N, C-alpha and C positions, 0 to 999 in steps of 0.2 A: 411650256404643260405643268413641268415637276413642281412648279409652286402654287398651283390652283387646283390638285389632285391630290386624294389621299390615298395611300399607299395599298397597296391589295391583303397585306399582312394586319391590316385596321378591323373594325367590326365589321362582322355581318348580320345583315336581316332577311334573311330569306323569305320574311312572311307580307312583305310588301311586292307587286307586280310593277316588273317594269312596262311601259307604253312606248311602242313605236315614234319616232320622233315626229314624224310627218301627222301626228296627232296632237302634238303640244297647242295645249290651249293659251291664247295672249293674257296678258296682264294678270297673270296667275305666280306666284311664288314656287318653284321649282325646282327639284333634284333632278343634276342632268348626268350622264353619263358618255363617256367617249372610249375609243378604242386607240390605242396608239401600237407603236413599236416594241411598248413594254405588256402591252393586253388590255384590260378593260377597267376602267376606272369609275368612279364618280366624282362629280366636283363638290370640295367641302364647301361650298358656301352656296346658299339660294340664287336662284337664275329666272329672270323673267324675257320674256318673249317681247319683243319689239317689230316697228316696222322697220326697223333697220339692222336687224339682229337681235342677238342675247346679248342682256343687260346683267351685272351683280346687281340682286336684288335690293341689296344692303346700301351699298354706294352710289348707284345709277351710271357706275363705270360701266362702258361697252368690252366686252369680250370676246374675243376674237378663237371661236371655237366652231367646230362641226360635230354636234353631239349626235348620236346615232339613237338616244331611250330617255325617255323621261317619265316620272313620279311626281306624286306632289311634294312638298317638301315638309319635313318632319321637325318642324323646331327646337333647338336646344342640341340637337345633333347631327353630324357630318360620319356620315355611315359609308360604307362600300360594301357593295354587294354584285352577285354574281348576274350576268346577264341572262344566263339560263334561265330564269324565271321568267323571262320576256315571252309574251306571244308570238 
């Protein structure tokens, strides 16, 4: 997990709201957030939801994660945000 997430002390973007993972759409580049033993983290690459699970939107490689929140991927940035903004 350490290799695929950004650290909490990186950039913060509180202007964009997080959505619950149950509402994640198929076939769109999304920024995903996960919760692990170290806290809340946003992945540093876009992912797409598929029938068999999540894939890296750039490489197509399957990503074995259990995200809790999503929002639209903002091209050109890898950012970490607090999930306190989620509904």
